[in-house]
Structure formats: C-alpha cells, structure tokens
HTML snippet that shows the backbone in 3Dmol.js (N, CA, C, O; Angstrom):
<script src="https://3Dmol.org/build/3Dmol-min.js"></script>
<div id="view" style="width:600px;height:400px;position:relative"></div>
<script>
const pdb = `
ATOM      1  N   UNK A   1      91.277-152.663  89.022  1.00  0.00           N
ATOM      2  CA  UNK A   1      92.006-152.836  90.259  1.00  0.00           C
ATOM      3  C   UNK A   1      92.014-151.519  91.016  1.00  0.00           C
ATOM      4  O   UNK A   1      92.192-150.454  90.426  1.00  0.00           O
ATOM      5  N   UNK A   2      91.820-151.599  92.319  1.00  0.00           N
ATOM      6  CA  UNK A   2      91.853-150.389  93.134  1.00  0.00           C
ATOM      7  C   UNK A   2      93.260-149.806  93.170  1.00  0.00           C
ATOM      8  O   UNK A   2      94.233-150.455  92.785  1.00  0.00           O
ATOM      9  N   UNK A   3      93.341-148.581  93.638  1.00  0.00           N
ATOM     10  CA  UNK A   3      94.615-147.873  93.646  1.00  0.00           C
ATOM     11  C   UNK A   3      95.671-148.588  94.494  1.00  0.00           C
ATOM     12  O   UNK A   3      96.806-148.752  94.046  1.00  0.00           O
ATOM     13  N   UNK A   4      95.321-149.010  95.698  1.00  0.00           N
ATOM     14  CA  UNK A   4      96.300-149.623  96.588  1.00  0.00           C
ATOM     15  C   UNK A   4      96.862-150.931  96.028  1.00  0.00           C
ATOM     16  O   UNK A   4      98.083-151.081  95.983  1.00  0.00           O
ATOM     17  N   UNK A   5      96.021-151.892  95.597  1.00  0.00           N
ATOM     18  CA  UNK A   5      96.597-153.121  95.043  1.00  0.00           C
ATOM     19  C   UNK A   5      97.443-152.865  93.794  1.00  0.00           C
ATOM     20  O   UNK A   5      98.466-153.517  93.586  1.00  0.00           O
ATOM     21  N   UNK A   6      97.016-151.923  92.975  1.00  0.00           N
ATOM     22  CA  UNK A   6      97.780-151.600  91.768  1.00  0.00           C
ATOM     23  C   UNK A   6      99.140-151.013  92.143  1.00  0.00           C
ATOM     24  O   UNK A   6     100.156-151.359  91.541  1.00  0.00           O
ATOM     25  N   UNK A   7      99.155-150.136  93.126  1.00  0.00           N
ATOM     26  CA  UNK A   7     100.402-149.533  93.577  1.00  0.00           C
ATOM     27  C   UNK A   7     101.347-150.602  94.121  1.00  0.00           C
ATOM     28  O   UNK A   7     102.539-150.595  93.814  1.00  0.00           O
ATOM     29  N   UNK A   8     100.823-151.508  94.919  1.00  0.00           N
ATOM     30  CA  UNK A   8     101.642-152.592  95.471  1.00  0.00           C
ATOM     31  C   UNK A   8     102.180-153.482  94.348  1.00  0.00           C
ATOM     32  O   UNK A   8     103.368-153.802  94.319  1.00  0.00           O
ATOM     33  N   UNK A   9     101.307-153.874  93.431  1.00  0.00           N
ATOM     34  CA  UNK A   9     101.709-154.748  92.323  1.00  0.00           C
ATOM     35  C   UNK A   9     102.736-154.068  91.427  1.00  0.00           C
ATOM     36  O   UNK A   9     103.714-154.698  91.024  1.00  0.00           O
ATOM     37  N   UNK A  10     102.531-152.805  91.112  1.00  0.00           N
ATOM     38  CA  UNK A  10     103.476-152.071  90.264  1.00  0.00           C
ATOM     39  C   UNK A  10     104.839-151.947  90.940  1.00  0.00           C
ATOM     40  O   UNK A  10     105.876-152.115  90.300  1.00  0.00           O
ATOM     41  N   UNK A  11     104.825-151.655  92.228  1.00  0.00           N
ATOM     42  CA  UNK A  11     106.075-151.539  92.984  1.00  0.00           C
ATOM     43  C   UNK A  11     106.801-152.872  93.031  1.00  0.00           C
ATOM     44  O   UNK A  11     108.010-152.939  92.809  1.00  0.00           O
ATOM     45  N   UNK A  12     106.053-153.939  93.321  1.00  0.00           N
ATOM     46  CA  UNK A  12     106.654-155.271  93.376  1.00  0.00           C
ATOM     47  C   UNK A  12     107.247-155.656  92.025  1.00  0.00           C
ATOM     48  O   UNK A  12     108.349-156.200  91.956  1.00  0.00           O
ATOM     49  N   UNK A  13     106.520-155.376  90.966  1.00  0.00           N
ATOM     50  CA  UNK A  13     107.007-155.702  89.624  1.00  0.00           C
ATOM     51  C   UNK A  13     108.340-155.021  89.346  1.00  0.00           C
ATOM     52  O   UNK A  13     109.273-155.655  88.851  1.00  0.00           O
ATOM     53  N   UNK A  14     108.432-153.741  89.661  1.00  0.00           N
ATOM     54  CA  UNK A  14     109.679-153.004  89.432  1.00  0.00           C
ATOM     55  C   UNK A  14     110.823-153.602  90.241  1.00  0.00           C
ATOM     56  O   UNK A  14     111.927-153.785  89.727  1.00  0.00           O
ATOM     57  N   UNK A  15     110.557-153.903  91.500  1.00  0.00           N
ATOM     58  CA  UNK A  15     111.598-154.463  92.357  1.00  0.00           C
ATOM     59  C   UNK A  15     112.009-155.862  91.904  1.00  0.00           C
ATOM     60  O   UNK A  15     113.194-156.194  91.927  1.00  0.00           O
ATOM     61  N   UNK A  16     111.049-156.679  91.496  1.00  0.00           N
ATOM     62  CA  UNK A  16     111.367-158.030  91.018  1.00  0.00           C
ATOM     63  C   UNK A  16     112.244-157.972  89.778  1.00  0.00           C
ATOM     64  O   UNK A  16     113.184-158.756  89.645  1.00  0.00           O
ATOM     65  N   UNK A  17     111.946-157.056  88.874  1.00  0.00           N
ATOM     66  CA  UNK A  17     112.761-156.927  87.657  1.00  0.00           C
ATOM     67  C   UNK A  17     114.145-156.388  87.970  1.00  0.00           C
ATOM     68  O   UNK A  17     115.123-156.795  87.342  1.00  0.00           O
ATOM     69  N   UNK A  18     114.243-155.479  88.928  1.00  0.00           N
ATOM     70  CA  UNK A  18     115.539-154.890  89.269  1.00  0.00           C
ATOM     71  C   UNK A  18     116.437-155.845  90.042  1.00  0.00           C
ATOM     72  O   UNK A  18     117.631-155.951  89.762  1.00  0.00           O
ATOM     73  N   UNK A  19     115.850-156.544  91.025  1.00  0.00           N
ATOM     74  CA  UNK A  19     116.653-157.321  91.970  1.00  0.00           C
ATOM     75  C   UNK A  19     116.434-158.821  91.908  1.00  0.00           C
ATOM     76  O   UNK A  19     117.231-159.585  92.452  1.00  0.00           O
ATOM     77  N   UNK A  20     115.371-159.252  91.259  1.00  0.00           N
ATOM     78  CA  UNK A  20     115.024-160.668  91.243  1.00  0.00           C
ATOM     79  C   UNK A  20     114.055-160.994  92.366  1.00  0.00           C
ATOM     80  O   UNK A  20     114.110-160.410  93.449  1.00  0.00           O
ATOM     81  N   UNK A  21     113.177-161.926  92.089  1.00  0.00           N
ATOM     82  CA  UNK A  21     112.116-162.281  93.032  1.00  0.00           C
ATOM     83  C   UNK A  21     112.664-162.690  94.401  1.00  0.00           C
ATOM     84  O   UNK A  21     112.166-162.239  95.432  1.00  0.00           O
ATOM     85  N   UNK A  22     113.674-163.532  94.405  1.00  0.00           N
ATOM     86  CA  UNK A  22     114.215-164.065  95.660  1.00  0.00           C
ATOM     87  C   UNK A  22     114.916-162.997  96.501  1.00  0.00           C
ATOM     88  O   UNK A  22     115.070-163.162  97.711  1.00  0.00           O
ATOM     89  N   UNK A  23     115.336-161.917  95.871  1.00  0.00           N
ATOM     90  CA  UNK A  23     116.093-160.875  96.573  1.00  0.00           C
ATOM     91  C   UNK A  23     115.232-159.723  97.086  1.00  0.00           C
ATOM     92  O   UNK A  23     115.756-158.756  97.638  1.00  0.00           O
ATOM     93  N   UNK A  24     113.930-159.819  96.908  1.00  0.00           N
ATOM     94  CA  UNK A  24     113.024-158.750  97.344  1.00  0.00           C
ATOM     95  C   UNK A  24     112.137-159.295  98.449  1.00  0.00           C
ATOM     96  O   UNK A  24     111.512-160.345  98.299  1.00  0.00           O
ATOM     97  N   UNK A  25     112.090-158.576  99.553  1.00  0.00           N
ATOM     98  CA  UNK A  25     111.249-158.986 100.672  1.00  0.00           C
ATOM     99  C   UNK A  25     109.977-158.165 100.750  1.00  0.00           C
ATOM    100  O   UNK A  25     109.852-157.109 100.131  1.00  0.00           O
ATOM    101  N   UNK A  26     109.047-158.673 101.518  1.00  0.00           N
ATOM    102  CA  UNK A  26     107.764-157.993 101.718  1.00  0.00           C
ATOM    103  C   UNK A  26     107.980-156.613 102.332  1.00  0.00           C
ATOM    104  O   UNK A  26     107.295-155.657 101.971  1.00  0.00           O
ATOM    105  N   UNK A  27     108.924-156.510 103.251  1.00  0.00           N
ATOM    106  CA  UNK A  27     109.186-155.210 103.877  1.00  0.00           C
ATOM    107  C   UNK A  27     109.673-154.179 102.871  1.00  0.00           C
ATOM    108  O   UNK A  27     109.313-153.005 102.961  1.00  0.00           O
ATOM    109  N   UNK A  28     110.480-154.604 101.922  1.00  0.00           N
ATOM    110  CA  UNK A  28     110.971-153.674 100.896  1.00  0.00           C
ATOM    111  C   UNK A  28     109.823-153.219  99.987  1.00  0.00           C
ATOM    112  O   UNK A  28     109.740-152.044  99.629  1.00  0.00           O
ATOM    113  N   UNK A  29     108.956-154.138  99.623  1.00  0.00           N
ATOM    114  CA  UNK A  29     107.787-153.771  98.809  1.00  0.00           C
ATOM    115  C   UNK A  29     106.923-152.788  99.576  1.00  0.00           C
ATOM    116  O   UNK A  29     106.461-151.790  99.022  1.00  0.00           O
ATOM    117  N   UNK A  30     106.709-153.071 100.840  1.00  0.00           N
ATOM    118  CA  UNK A  30     105.915-152.182 101.690  1.00  0.00           C
ATOM    119  C   UNK A  30     106.546-150.795 101.762  1.00  0.00           C
ATOM    120  O   UNK A  30     105.864-149.788 101.571  1.00  0.00           O
ATOM    121  N   UNK A  31     107.833-150.745 102.035  1.00  0.00           N
ATOM    122  CA  UNK A  31     108.522-149.458 102.167  1.00  0.00           C
ATOM    123  C   UNK A  31     108.470-148.645 100.875  1.00  0.00           C
ATOM    124  O   UNK A  31     108.193-147.445 100.905  1.00  0.00           O
ATOM    125  N   UNK A  32     108.733-149.291  99.747  1.00  0.00           N
ATOM    126  CA  UNK A  32     108.773-148.596  98.459  1.00  0.00           C
ATOM    127  C   UNK A  32     107.390-148.151  98.001  1.00  0.00           C
ATOM    128  O   UNK A  32     107.255-147.098  97.377  1.00  0.00           O
ATOM    129  N   UNK A  33     106.371-148.933  98.299  1.00  0.00           N
ATOM    130  CA  UNK A  33     105.014-148.585  97.854  1.00  0.00           C
ATOM    131  C   UNK A  33     104.341-147.589  98.785  1.00  0.00           C
ATOM    132  O   UNK A  33     103.411-146.890  98.384  1.00  0.00           O
ATOM    133  N   UNK A  34     104.810-147.524 100.031  1.00  0.00           N
ATOM    134  CA  UNK A  34     104.191-146.626 100.997  1.00  0.00           C
ATOM    135  C   UNK A  34     102.918-147.192 101.608  1.00  0.00           C
ATOM    136  O   UNK A  34     102.197-146.488 102.315  1.00  0.00           O
ATOM    137  N   UNK A  35     102.646-148.443 101.340  1.00  0.00           N
ATOM    138  CA  UNK A  35     101.463-149.105 101.886  1.00  0.00           C
ATOM    139  C   UNK A  35     101.855-149.906 103.122  1.00  0.00           C
ATOM    140  O   UNK A  35     103.033-150.180 103.352  1.00  0.00           O
ATOM    141  N   UNK A  36     100.868-150.271 103.899  1.00  0.00           N
ATOM    142  CA  UNK A  36     101.147-151.066 105.084  1.00  0.00           C
ATOM    143  C   UNK A  36     101.292-152.539 104.725  1.00  0.00           C
ATOM    144  O   UNK A  36     100.797-152.994 103.694  1.00  0.00           O
ATOM    145  N   UNK A  37     101.974-153.267 105.587  1.00  0.00           N
ATOM    146  CA  UNK A  37     102.121-154.706 105.392  1.00  0.00           C
ATOM    147  C   UNK A  37     100.743-155.372 105.460  1.00  0.00           C
ATOM    148  O   UNK A  37     100.488-156.361 104.773  1.00  0.00           O
ATOM    149  N   UNK A  38      99.864-154.820 106.291  1.00  0.00           N
ATOM    150  CA  UNK A  38      98.499-155.343 106.395  1.00  0.00           C
ATOM    151  C   UNK A  38      97.786-155.243 105.055  1.00  0.00           C
ATOM    152  O   UNK A  38      97.103-156.183 104.648  1.00  0.00           O
ATOM    153  N   UNK A  39      97.933-154.123 104.367  1.00  0.00           N
ATOM    154  CA  UNK A  39      97.305-153.950 103.048  1.00  0.00           C
ATOM    155  C   UNK A  39      97.871-154.942 102.044  1.00  0.00           C
ATOM    156  O   UNK A  39      97.133-155.525 101.250  1.00  0.00           O
ATOM    157  N   UNK A  40      99.173-155.127 102.083  1.00  0.00           N
ATOM    158  CA  UNK A  40      99.795-156.067 101.159  1.00  0.00           C
ATOM    159  C   UNK A  40      99.229-157.471 101.358  1.00  0.00           C
ATOM    160  O   UNK A  40      98.849-158.136 100.394  1.00  0.00           O
ATOM    161  N   UNK A  41      99.174-157.912 102.603  1.00  0.00           N
ATOM    162  CA  UNK A  41      98.661-159.254 102.880  1.00  0.00           C
ATOM    163  C   UNK A  41      97.158-159.350 102.636  1.00  0.00           C
ATOM    164  O   UNK A  41      96.664-160.404 102.233  1.00  0.00           O
ATOM    165  N   UNK A  42      96.434-158.274 102.872  1.00  0.00           N
ATOM    166  CA  UNK A  42      94.988-158.273 102.629  1.00  0.00           C
ATOM    167  C   UNK A  42      94.681-158.476 101.146  1.00  0.00           C
ATOM    168  O   UNK A  42      93.783-159.239 100.789  1.00  0.00           O
ATOM    169  N   UNK A  43      95.422-157.800 100.302  1.00  0.00           N
ATOM    170  CA  UNK A  43      95.147-157.836  98.866  1.00  0.00           C
ATOM    171  C   UNK A  43      95.801-159.030  98.152  1.00  0.00           C
ATOM    172  O   UNK A  43      95.270-159.511  97.151  1.00  0.00           O
ATOM    173  N   UNK A  44      96.939-159.509  98.652  1.00  0.00           N
ATOM    174  CA  UNK A  44      97.677-160.538  97.921  1.00  0.00           C
ATOM    175  C   UNK A  44      97.945-161.813  98.724  1.00  0.00           C
ATOM    176  O   UNK A  44      98.245-162.851  98.134  1.00  0.00           O
ATOM    177  N   UNK A  45      97.849-161.760 100.010  1.00  0.00           N
ATOM    178  CA  UNK A  45      98.061-162.950 100.825  1.00  0.00           C
ATOM    179  C   UNK A  45      99.519-163.225 101.141  1.00  0.00           C
ATOM    180  O   UNK A  45      99.868-163.478 102.294  1.00  0.00           O
ATOM    181  N   UNK A  46     100.378-163.178 100.126  1.00  0.00           N
ATOM    182  CA  UNK A  46     101.810-163.380 100.331  1.00  0.00           C
ATOM    183  C   UNK A  46     102.588-162.898  99.102  1.00  0.00           C
ATOM    184  O   UNK A  46     101.999-162.522  98.089  1.00  0.00           O
ATOM    185  N   UNK A  47     103.885-162.915  99.207  1.00  0.00           N
ATOM    186  CA  UNK A  47     104.748-162.436  98.126  1.00  0.00           C
ATOM    187  C   UNK A  47     104.580-163.290  96.868  1.00  0.00           C
ATOM    188  O   UNK A  47     104.619-162.770  95.753  1.00  0.00           O
ATOM    189  N   UNK A  48     104.396-164.580  97.045  1.00  0.00           N
ATOM    190  CA  UNK A  48     104.244-165.462  95.885  1.00  0.00           C
ATOM    191  C   UNK A  48     103.032-165.084  95.031  1.00  0.00           C
ATOM    192  O   UNK A  48     103.082-165.191  93.806  1.00  0.00           O
ATOM    193  N   UNK A  49     101.962-164.650  95.657  1.00  0.00           N
ATOM    194  CA  UNK A  49     100.767-164.255  94.900  1.00  0.00           C
ATOM    195  C   UNK A  49     101.001-162.995  94.083  1.00  0.00           C
ATOM    196  O   UNK A  49     100.327-162.781  93.075  1.00  0.00           O
ATOM    197  N   UNK A  50     101.938-162.160  94.496  1.00  0.00           N
ATOM    198  CA  UNK A  50     102.258-160.952  93.724  1.00  0.00           C
ATOM    199  C   UNK A  50     102.823-161.321  92.349  1.00  0.00           C
ATOM    200  O   UNK A  50     102.502-160.673  91.353  1.00  0.00           O
ATOM    201  N   UNK A  51     103.647-162.338  92.295  1.00  0.00           N
ATOM    202  CA  UNK A  51     104.273-162.711  91.027  1.00  0.00           C
ATOM    203  C   UNK A  51     103.219-163.260  90.058  1.00  0.00           C
ATOM    204  O   UNK A  51     103.404-163.183  88.843  1.00  0.00           O
ATOM    205  N   UNK A  52     102.132-163.804  90.573  1.00  0.00           N
ATOM    206  CA  UNK A  52     101.078-164.337  89.735  1.00  0.00           C
ATOM    207  C   UNK A  52     100.287-163.245  89.006  1.00  0.00           C
ATOM    208  O   UNK A  52      99.545-163.537  88.068  1.00  0.00           O
ATOM    209  N   UNK A  53     100.444-162.004  89.431  1.00  0.00           N
ATOM    210  CA  UNK A  53      99.722-160.878  88.808  1.00  0.00           C
ATOM    211  C   UNK A  53     100.351-160.462  87.486  1.00  0.00           C
ATOM    212  O   UNK A  53      99.775-159.648  86.764  1.00  0.00           O
ATOM    213  N   UNK A  54     101.516-160.999  87.155  1.00  0.00           N
ATOM    214  CA  UNK A  54     102.209-160.570  85.934  1.00  0.00           C
ATOM    215  C   UNK A  54     101.993-161.547  84.832  1.00  0.00           C
ATOM    216  O   UNK A  54     102.500-161.354  83.727  1.00  0.00           O
TER     217      UNK A  54
END
`;
const viewer = $3Dmol.createViewer("view");
viewer.addModel(pdb, "pdb");
viewer.setStyle({}, {cartoon: {color: "spectrum"}});
viewer.zoomTo();
viewer.render();
</script>
C-alpha cells in the first residue's frame, strides 16, 4: 500500500476504535491524517470502504 492510503487507513482505524464508526466523519479523518478529502475519496471512495480495510 502506498504511503497516503496507509496513512488514511491507519488514521481512520485509530479514530474508529476511539470514537466508533458512526461518530467519525470524513472531515475528521482528513484533518487528523493531513491528507486531502480528494485523496481520501480517490483511494477509498467513501467512509464505508475504509472499514472494509480492517
């Protein structure tokens, strides 16, 4: 996995475990990972696809 998708996935995983899937938004994942929303959607399509990486 490239650096950017891994960073997004790792950040999302941490946030999902801390706050729960339903309580984490795409903007929070973007802010915490330092990646753009465009990169997030390019690599994963949507928030639901992020959970499938685990």
